[in-house]
Structure formats: C-alpha cells, structure tokens
N, C-alpha and C positions, 0 to 999 in steps of 0.2 A: 557552852558554859554560861551560867547566869552570874552577872556581876551587878553591883550597885554603883550608880553614877551620882556624883554630887557636883553642882555648879555654883560658883560663888561670884559675888560682885558683878562686874560688867559682863562676865560670861553668862551668868544667870539671866541678866536682863536681856541679852541678845538672843539666847535660845528659848527663853520664855518658861523655864522651869528650874527649880532648885534641885530636883532629884528625880531619878528614873531607874527602874530595874530593867535590864536588857539581857537578852540571850545573844551572845556573839557567835559568829561562825567559827568553825574549828581553825581556820587559817589566821584568826586574830589572836595572837599569842603575847603581844607586848603592848605597852602603853602607846608607843608610836603607831602601831598598827591599829589600835583602838581609835586613836585620834583621827587617823585617815578614814577609817570605816564610818565614824560619826560625821566627818566632813563630807563624805559622799552623799549624805542626806540632802545636801544642797542648801540654797537660801541662807538663812541666818546661821545655820550650822557651819556652812562652809566659811562664812565670814568670821564667826566667833573662834573657830579652831584653825584658822588659816596657817599654812606652813610657816610663813615668816613672822607671824605674830608672836610677840613676847608673851609667853604663857607658862605657868607653873603647873605641875601635876604631882599628885601624891597617890600612893597605894597604901591602903590601911594606915593612914595618918603619917606616913614616912615619905619625904620628898623622893620623887621618882624621875628617872631618865627615860628617854624614848625606848631604850632596850630593856627596861624593867619588865620582867615577866608578869603576866596575869595569872591568877589562880581562881578556881571556882569559889564564888561567894565573896570575893574581895570587893573592897570599896575603892573606887577611883574618883579622885576629885580634880577638877580643873579650875584654876583661878589666876587672875592677873598678878604680876609681880607686886610685892608690897614694899613700900618704902617708909622709912621713919623720918621723924624730923622734929 
C-alpha cells in the first residue's frame, strides 16, 4: 500500500526530509507498525522515532494512536508534542 509521510519540526530535522511517499509491506497495518518499520531503517530514523520518545502522530489530519489503521493513500504525520504558553 502506498502512503504519504510528513515530518515536522525536530523530527523533520533528524530524518532530513519533510515528506516522502512510501510503499509499506502488507504486514504494516497500523500507525505503530509503520513507526516500527521506519525505525528499522536505523540511524537517524531509529533515533527520531524511538519507542520511548514523546511523539505525536496523525492520519489524514486527525490525531492517531498506535493502533490507528492505515489505508491506501492516507497521509501520516509525525511531530513532537506542542505546548503553548
């Protein structure tokens, strides 16, 4: 399945790109599985998307959880938590 990826703020800086189109394997069905699949790229990807790192995700502009399903053509965004002040 093809999906669009978006990376914002410090995540974008770490992975070195703001957007990417990828074809994910059939066993990558949720946002959490996608995060793990991207982390397996190693290096900066592993650091930016680390398991314990506070990170927010969205699917088609709606906040997502790790069990949120992916659909063909969806847009998945990764970004650090945002605080106001």
